[in-house]
C-alpha positions, 0 to 999 in steps of 0.5 A: 559765607553770609550768616544765615542765624546766629547759632550761638545766640540760638543755642543760649536762647534754647537754653533759656526758654527751657530753664525758664518752662516758657511757651513750647511754641518758641521751642518750635521757632528755634527748631525752625531756625535750626532745620533752615540752616542745616538745609542751607549746609546739605544743599550747598556742600561748599559752605560745609567748612564755615559751620558753627560746629561747636554751638551746633554740637552744644544744641544737639548735646543739650537736647538729647541730654535733656530729652532722655535724661528727665527724672521730674514729672513736671519736667516730663509733662513740659518736654511732651510738647516738643520731645520728638521735634527735639529728638528729630532736630537732634538727630539732624544736626548730629547727621549734618556734623557727621557728613561735614566732619571729614578728618576726626573719624572719633568725632564722626563716630560719635556724631553717627551714633547720636544721630542714630539714637536720636532717630530711634527715639523720635519714631524715625526707625528708618532714618536710624537704620540708614544712619546705623549703617553708616556708622558700621561701615566707617568701623569696619573699615578701620576708620577708628584704629584707636578701637581694641578688638573687643571694643570694635566687635561690640560697636559692630554690634551696636551698629547692627542693633541700631541698623535693625540687622538683628540676623546678622547678630543672631548668627552668633547666638551660640556665643551664649553658651558661654558664661560671663561675669562682669568685671572691668575686663568683661564690660564690652563681652557682656554687652555682646552677650545682652545685644545677641540675647536682644537679636534673639529676642527680635527673631525668635520672639524670646522674652526680653526681661533678661535683656533689661536686667543685664542692662541695669547690672551693666550700668550700675557696674559702670556707675561703680567704676566711674566710667561716665563716657561708656555709661552715657553710651550704654544709657542711651543705647538702653533707652533705644532698647526700651523703645525698640521692644515697646513697638516690636512685633513680638510685642504688638502682634500676639495680642491683636491673635497673630500666630508665632508662625506668622511673626516668625515669617516677618522676623526670621524667614523673610528676606525683608524683615519686620521687627518693629511697627511703625507709629502709623502702624501703631496708629492703626492698631490702637483701640478706641474707647470701645476696645476695637482697632480696624482689625476687630471682627465686628468692625466692617468698614474702614477708612485708612488715610496715611501719606504715601511711604508710611506703611499702608501696605503692611497695614493692609497685609495685617488685615488679610493675614488676620481674615485668613487665620479667621477663615482660611476657606475664604478670600480676600480681595485686593483692589488696585487701580492699575496693572503695574500696581497689581503686579507690584502687590501681588510680588510683595505679598505672594513670597511672604504668605507662601510661606505661612500656606497662603496663596496670592494670585492676579488676574487681569482685566475682562476675559475669563478662561478654564485656567484663570478660573482654576486660579481663582479656586485656589486663591487665598488673596486675589489681586485685581483692578476694579474692571476685573473685580466688576466682570468677576462679581457679574460672571460668577455671582456665587464668588461673593459667598468666598469673600471675607475681606475687600481692600481698596487701594488708592480709594481716592481713584473714586474722583476720576471720571467715568472710571471712578464712577465705576469704583464707587458703584463696586464700593456701593454694591459691597455695602449693600451686599453687607446686609447679606454677607459679613466681610469686611471693607478697608479703603485705604488712600494717602490723600483724603483730607475729608475723611469725616465726610468719606467715614459718614458714607461708610456709615461708621458712627462708632469707630472713626477713620485710621489716620496718621500724618507720620512718615518714615523720613523727612521731606524738604521742598525747594524752588529753583527761581531766576534772580533777574536783578542779577542778571549779566550781559557779556558781549560776543561781538557787536551783533550778539551777546549772552545773557546770563541769569543766575538761579537761586534755590529757595528752601522752604520749610513751614510756609517760610523760606531761605535762599541759596544763591547762585546754584546754576546759571541760565544762558541765553544767547541774544541778537541785535535786531534793528536796535532791540536785543532778541532771543537766537533761535536755538541758542538758549537754555531750555528746561531740559538744560535747566533740569540737567544743570540742576541735576549736576549741581545736586551730585547726590543720589538718584533723581527722578524728574517729572515732566507732564507729557510724553514728548517732554521726556523724550526731549528731555533724554536727548540732552544726556550726552550734553551733560553726562559722561557714558556710564561706566557699568558692565550690566549697561550693555545687557540692558541696551541689547534688551531695549534694542530687541524690545523697541528696536535699535533706533528708539532714543532710550537705547542711546540715552541708557548709556548715560544712565538715563531713561524715561518711564510712562505707561505707554511703553511695553509692560516688560520694558517698563518693568526692566527700567524699574528694575534697572533704577533700583540697581542703580543701572539708571541714575536719573528716570524721567516719568509721568504720572504712571509712578504716581499710583503706588509703584515703589522706587527709591526716590532721593531727589525729585525734580517738577520739570513741568506740571502742565502742558504748554498751552496750560489747558491741563495740569498735574492735579495736587493729589497726584503731586502729593502721591508722587513727592511722598515717595521722596525719601524711601524708607531704609535707604535715605534719611531725606527726600528732597523735592525741587520744583523749577520756575521756568519763565518761558512756560509759567507766564500767566497768573493761572499757572503760577497760582498752580505752581505755588499750590504745588509748592504747598501741597502739604498743606492743601486740602485733597478732598475726595468726591463722587466723580459724578458730582462735577458731571451730574448737570450735564447729565441731567441736561438730557433727561428728556432724551434718557430712554432714547440714550439707553436704547440708541447712541445719541450722536450729539452727546459727548462721549464722557457724558455717555460714559456716566449715563452708561455706567449709571444705567448698568449700576441701576440694572444690577442692583435691580436684579440683584434685589428683584425680589425686594423691590416693590416700588421705585422707592425700594430701588431709590433707597438702594441707590442712596448708599452711594458717595454721590448721595451722601455728597450732593445737595438736595436740589442735585438729589431731586434731579437725581431722583428724577434720572433714576424714575426714568431708568426704573419705568424703562427697566420694569417693563423688561423681562427678567431674563433679559436684565440677568443676560445683559447684566452678565456683561457690564455693558450698556443695555444699548450695546447689548442690543447690538451684540444680539444683532451681531450673533443673529448675523453670525449665526447665518454662517453656521451652516458652512462649517468653516469655523477659522476666525476670519469667516466667523468674525468678517472684517464687517462684524468686526467693525460693528464690534468697534462701534459699540461705544464702550469698545470703540477705538480712541483717536490717535494723532501724530504730527506733520510739522505743527499739525496734528493728523489722525492715524489711518489705522486698519483696525482689523488687520491690527486684530488679526496681526495681534492674535496671529502672534506677530511681534510687537516691532512687526504691528507697530511698523506696519500698522502706525508706519505713518508716523516717522518718529519711533518713539511716538509710533511706539507710545501709539502702538502700546497705548492702542494695544493696552486700550483695544487688546488688552481691555476693550476687545476681550470685553467685547468678545467674552460678553459676545460669548456670554449672550451667544453660548445658549444659541450659537453651535460653534460658541464653545469652539470659537468664541469661549477662548478667543477673549484670553487669546486677544488679551495675551496676543496668542495663538492657542490655549497652551499659550494662554495658560503660560500667560495667566500663570505669569509669562509677561512676553506673548512672544516667549509664550507662543514659543514655549507653546510651540516647543511644547506641541512639538516636544515628542520625548515629554510625557503624554499625560503632562499638560503645559504647566507640568511641562515648563516645571520638569523641562530642563532649562538648558534645553529650553536655552537650546531650543529657543535662539537667543533666549535673554536673562528677562525671559529666562527669569519670566520662565523661572518665576512661573516654575516657582508659583507652580512648585509646591512648597516642601516640608521635609525638614520641618516633618521629618528633619532631613532631605535625602537628594542627589546633587544636580549638575555635577558635569558642569562644575568640579565634581569630575575633577575632584572625584578622578583625583581622589580629593572628594569622599564620603567624609567630606564636609559640604556646605549649602550656599544660597546663589542669590544671583541665579537666573534660573531659580531664584531660591538656588542652593549650591553645594560646595566643599569647605575649600569653596569648590562647587559641586553642584545644586540642590534639586529645584524641588527642594530649594525653597524649603532649604533657602528658608532654613538658610534665611532663618540661619538654621545649621544644616549638616550635609553628609555624603551617603553615596557617591560615584563617578557620576553621582552624588547623593546627600542627607540634609539635617537640621542641627538647630 
């Protein structure tokens, strides 16, 4: 192997620089050189045997010893400049040495311990935990036979401490009852006691003073015993404990006013425990020179900018909990850009906040119904998209009085076209409303470079943006590029040859690079044509071949491959069988059956999944996307190809990211720097990996011009690229101004020669101005009053004087128009969120519909005739997009029967039936699926519910049958269901419309149900085995959906907290061992029983099984008590179970809390 750098020389140089207190920058240069060297090894494991192990170990030990054992104040001040970087590189070197040590497990053990300690002290708690868990695995698997039993137990405790698995140690807290006198024979028992106390401190919040007193006593004793090796370990561990407690939630959060109840949920009762705050979160909580931080009551506007994966979600959660602690009767709004992120945020907050009595719910776009209104009335936290929030505030003007906090996540989306303008106007509207109401506004993003400019917009003169560049794991960038100078040619025949081009991997660090040669080989077959060698048709490596070859070379963890176009995704997965073996996992068959049922057996995903390969994009059915995400998280899928659908906050564990393409073939459209930053920020997920790797592949046949190559380089250097956030109106403004003379005409009628995207901006601006005018009609005495309100927008802050002058002229046009309108018309039109022009058309449609009232035929097809429907979808905001399919190289317009699709959807026809009857023209089933999903998302989930809810808003006072037909139609359209019972199930969380329709029919036909039961009560009380018996072919995914809805509907009990006991019957005796035990007299009232959480139970995520001490299963705790008992098990409370009565068919038990 060619020596990259002389490690021994580097070590001597490092010592010399530090000894002479030279410039810290020189140390950083050495750290960069070390990082290069380490990555060379990590990315090419074949060279692991050739590393300079002794000097590498010397460097890392020198750094660790130096940085953790400083006594002089002068030296402490000097090392501050490289303390974190030095410990980081020490942790990385120790990690590498452990990875390349295959025989000496004593050394591997030392390296992993030192690595975890170094990461802990360098603010990389998540990486420290990953290494600590690896060390535990070595010890538990008896790789260190020399360890005595007591020493082994202590080392497992040490690993658990470094791995932040405090609840596992906490289980042994009964050992604290034993007094231990420190002696030569009790050193390790004494340490165990300290670490158990430490775990109790992190779980229950006990005072940590005794921990450090005992640790000092142990260190002094080891000095007396001259046990230098153990002393070194203990001293390092002591440093780590001090660091941990300085960042403990029990240290930090009480100062901010958080209750012990909430903190205990974080540390004890939640399944995803939080013990320490990350550096980024501490940055957020740090007070300014006036003693304020983002949680302070008098700070009303906050910008938070942190990298992806740096803990923004928890920062938001703290703001929500603090807000609710101050005012439980108020509501917190969490705004997300996509439905997928909305679902994830709701799920993350729901379980944790439910434990402290707060109700979290999400509501989808556009429609409103009585069930949704019920959810709104009982919500403490509401998760919504901007579109839903906009309509919610228009239809329920009083709702703003309940709001105490509003969080705009992924705030940088304000730059995205007309949808960004909606987001900007919403934020502006809330800023104006703060003159009347006292709610707080938080804007969050990972990619705001111009934070000071945004803060000026927010008017924050006294509170600066919350900024952090810290990430929990490191990211490594590499470029795979062809080395044409080393291309070889192999003759196959006189007419054919192969061109073999090696690709090198250039690892990038701080704008510098080092190369690893011969990572993959690109193969191109050429043929001789009239003396010229040209590429043979279909006999050459494509970008998909290169991606798969590189993935095989990595052979190291999950891989996420990004492609710019959906056609690339489909073609990529077709190569699965060429490069990968069939995956041996029994779970694959269940996933395959699910995909067949939802997509049809001909869909390419059904085949690729057999190799552990899938793709993910926004035009897959929601159910399918969620199952693919779940399969990727649970290791069923190893390689996942995606588009930007995963850039908007959906969290997936990504160890390796490969950029397959970043542009359309023509180069007209490109992956933005902002989206790329967001995606790659997910590489190296906390507590899973210590490092995320990002690889960009240079495909010469695609990046053939300077523009594409320049953009490729910008992506590679994305972390140093500014991503300034600007109003989406800025880039469109000149176009808007160009039609100022036609503006009044545009307001009233649609001008055919004005492009649709421009009309979107004009209409959104008109709607915003009309809304402001209506809200402040009693205070606006002149145009200047309105203009002053408009100056609160981001656009007004960023536009130059020339643009503002033009903006002034446009707004005057709107003002002159609106002041002539009747106030009642403005109020009515503002309720819809549609343009003035579209509202006028809707009124005409209502007049036409009213002519059919006299017939008293209230069937949908009679009221909404094809002609009426055609007029509705001609509204500019509602009109369908153009859809194409390919015949050869030619793009052909779909001939869609929109009315047929509409009636089929609201009649409950299956997705497959709609896809194959409406989009039958395209023979490509994957394209057909994408087009159908895109159409459904656009028309049925968004546009048509908006249109019909607006129609109802305008017609409810004039049409006789408005409440009978139109009121519930938007919800039925949005969910694609046939009746209100199915609507309610979907509102509660049933994602499959087919399942919702089926359950609604079962409910209607259930002659044994209590006549007082509504469908929510019925679904809660109905036994699962009856549902399974009634629904033919019901799958696990459907069962899980029903189970989640039941969890939402079920009230949490608190018998153990309030009375200390639960008395109940054991359920399901007939299905398990009870009858046999009773018959053979192997169970009686003295039989001891235990309770276990059954984590894989489909029917109840909190299911608690009842077993004997011998493991015989009796049955289950009734579902109404399972969540409460689950929390006590999570908190490691000791529960005593006694049988108080048993018969041939019943067992009654009493459950008591012992501690």
